[in-house]
C-alpha positions in Angstrom: 111.5 92.5 134.0 112.2 89.6 131.7 115.2 90.2 129.5 116.6 92.9 131.7 119.7 92.3 133.9 120.6 94.8 136.6 124.3 94.8 137.3 124.6 94.9 141.1 128.4 94.6 141.5 129.5 96.9 144.3 132.1 98.7 142.1 129.4 99.4 139.4 127.0 100.8 142.0 129.7 102.9 143.8 130.9 104.5 140.5 127.4 105.1 139.4 126.7 107.0 142.6 129.8 109.1 142.0 128.6 109.8 138.4 125.2 111.0 139.5 126.7 113.7 141.8 125.8 117.2 140.6 129.2 118.7 141.4 131.2 116.0 139.5 133.6 117.7 137.0 133.5 117.1 133.3 136.9 115.3 133.5 135.8 113.1 136.4 132.5 112.3 134.7 134.3 111.1 131.6 136.7 109.0 133.6 133.9 107.4 135.5 132.1 106.7 132.3 135.1 105.0 130.9 135.5 102.8 134.0 131.8 101.9 134.0 132.1 101.0 130.3 134.7 98.4 131.2 132.8 97.0 134.1 129.5 96.8 132.1 131.4 95.2 129.2 132.6 92.5 131.5 129.0 91.7 132.4 127.4 91.9 129.0 130.1 89.6 127.4 129.8 87.0 130.1 128.1 84.4 127.8 130.4 84.9 124.7 131.1 81.5 123.1 134.6 80.0 123.6 136.6 77.8 121.3 139.4 75.5 122.5 142.7 76.1 120.7 146.1 74.5 121.1 148.8 76.8 122.3 152.3 76.4 123.7 153.2 77.8 127.1 156.8 78.1 128.2 156.5 74.6 129.6 154.2 72.6 127.3 151.5 72.5 124.7 147.9 72.7 126.1 144.4 73.3 124.9 143.0 76.6 126.2 139.8 78.7 125.6 139.6 81.7 123.3 136.6 83.7 122.2 135.1 82.0 119.2 133.6 83.2 116.0 133.6 86.8 114.7 134.7 89.7 116.7 132.3 92.0 118.5 130.8 95.3 117.3 130.3 98.1 119.8 127.6 100.5 118.6 127.5 103.6 120.7 124.6 106.0 120.2 126.2 109.4 119.6 127.3 111.3 121.2 126.9 110.3 124.9 127.6 106.6 124.1 131.1 107.5 123.1 131.9 108.2 126.8 131.4 104.5 127.5 132.8 102.8 124.4 136.5 103.6 125.2 136.3 101.6 128.4 134.8 98.7 126.5 137.6 98.9 123.9 140.1 98.7 126.7 138.8 95.2 127.3 138.1 94.2 123.7 140.5 96.2 121.5 139.9 94.1 118.4 136.1 95.0 118.4 134.7 96.9 115.5 132.8 100.1 116.2 129.6 101.2 114.6 128.5 104.8 115.0 124.8 105.7 115.3 124.0 109.4 115.3 120.6 110.1 116.8 119.1 112.9 118.8 115.7 113.3 120.5 113.6 116.1 119.0 112.8 118.3 122.0 109.2 118.9 120.9 108.1 115.5 119.6 110.6 113.4 121.5 111.0 111.3 118.4 114.5 110.0 117.6 116.1 111.8 114.5 119.0 110.1 112.7 121.8 112.2 111.4 124.7 109.6 111.0 125.1 105.9 110.6 128.2 103.9 109.9 128.7 100.2 110.6 130.7 97.1 109.4 129.3 95.5 106.3 129.1 92.0 108.0 126.9 92.9 111.0 124.9 89.7 110.5 128.0 87.6 111.3 128.9 89.6 114.5 127.6 90.1 117.9 126.5 93.8 118.4 126.4 95.6 121.6 124.4 98.9 121.6 125.7 101.4 124.1 124.0 104.4 125.7 124.3 106.0 129.1 120.6 106.0 129.6 117.3 104.5 128.3 114.7 107.2 129.0 111.7 107.1 126.7 113.3 104.2 124.8 112.7 106.0 121.4 116.4 106.4 120.7 117.4 102.9 121.6 114.5 101.5 119.5 115.6 103.6 116.5 119.2 102.5 116.8 118.2 98.8 117.0 115.8 99.2 114.1 118.6 100.6 112.0 121.0 97.9 112.9 118.5 95.2 112.1 117.8 96.8 108.7 121.6 96.4 108.1 121.5 92.7 108.9 122.4 92.6 112.6 120.8 89.6 114.2 122.5 89.1 117.6 122.1 92.4 119.4 122.5 93.3 123.1 121.8 96.7 124.8 123.7 98.1 127.7 123.2 101.4 129.6 123.9 102.8 133.1 120.4 104.0 134.0 117.0 103.1 132.6 113.4 104.3 133.2 110.7 101.7 133.6 108.8 103.4 130.7 111.8 103.1 128.3 112.5 99.5 129.3 108.8 98.5 128.7 108.8 100.2 125.3 112.2 98.7 124.2 111.2 95.2 125.3 107.8 95.5 123.7 109.3 96.3 120.3 112.5 94.3 120.4 111.9 91.4 122.8 114.8 89.5 121.3 117.3 92.1 122.6 118.5 91.5 126.2 119.3 94.6 128.2 122.0 95.2 130.8 121.7 98.3 133.1 123.3 99.4 136.3 120.1 100.9 137.7 116.3 101.2 137.0 115.2 104.6 138.3 111.8 105.8 139.4 110.2 107.5 136.4 110.4 110.1 133.7 109.6 113.8 134.5 107.6 116.1 132.3 110.6 116.8 130.1 111.2 113.0 129.6 114.4 113.0 131.8 115.0 110.1 134.1 114.4 110.9 137.8 116.6 110.9 139.9 118.9 110.1 136.9 122.2 111.8 136.2 121.1 114.8 134.0 122.1 115.1 130.3 125.0 112.6 130.0 126.3 114.1 126.7 126.5 117.6 128.1 128.1 116.4 131.3 130.7 114.3 129.5 131.7 117.0 127.0 131.1 120.2 128.9 128.3 121.5 126.6 124.8 122.8 127.2 
C-alpha cells in the first residue's frame, strides 16, 4: 500500500513474534515493547534532515553531520503507546512528548478523547504518532486530527501491527501521513480486534483487564 512501510528487519520480526505469544509475562511484554520502540524509531527517523557543523575532535577540527532543525515530538496514544515511547526516548532523549488520551467506545467503536497535551510549537517540529496497533484506524485518525488542529504539519505514524481495514481508512483520510508498521495482519474480527494480532496491548503491558 502506498505510504505504508513494513519494517522487515530480522530483529523487529523476531521480537514481534515473542510479543505475540499468549504466555508472555507483563514484564517481558513491556520490555519487548521498549526494545521494539527503539528499533521502530531507528526506521521512522531514517530521513531526518542533517546539518553540517564544525566540531573539534581530540585530533583536529572537522565538519560533521548533526540532526537539523527543531527537535522531534513523540505523540503516544494513551495508554498503550506509552509502552513504546520509552524505547524511542532512549534513542532521542531530547525529543518532546505529546500525550493523546483516546479510547475506543466498545459499542460504537468511535474514538473518545479524554486528554490532550502537546508542545505549543507543533508546527515547527516533526511529530511521530505512536500506537502498538492500527485496528479500525479510528483512534489513529482522531489523534492525527487533533494534532493537525493544533498546528502539526509534518506527521508520521508508527505501530507494530496494522489491519488492512485500518490502514485503508487512515490513508484515505490522512494521505499525507506516512505509516511504519512491523506487520500487516489478516483482518479484524467481529469485536474489531486484529487477527492474529497480539490481544489488547494496553492490558498486556500494564497487567489490567
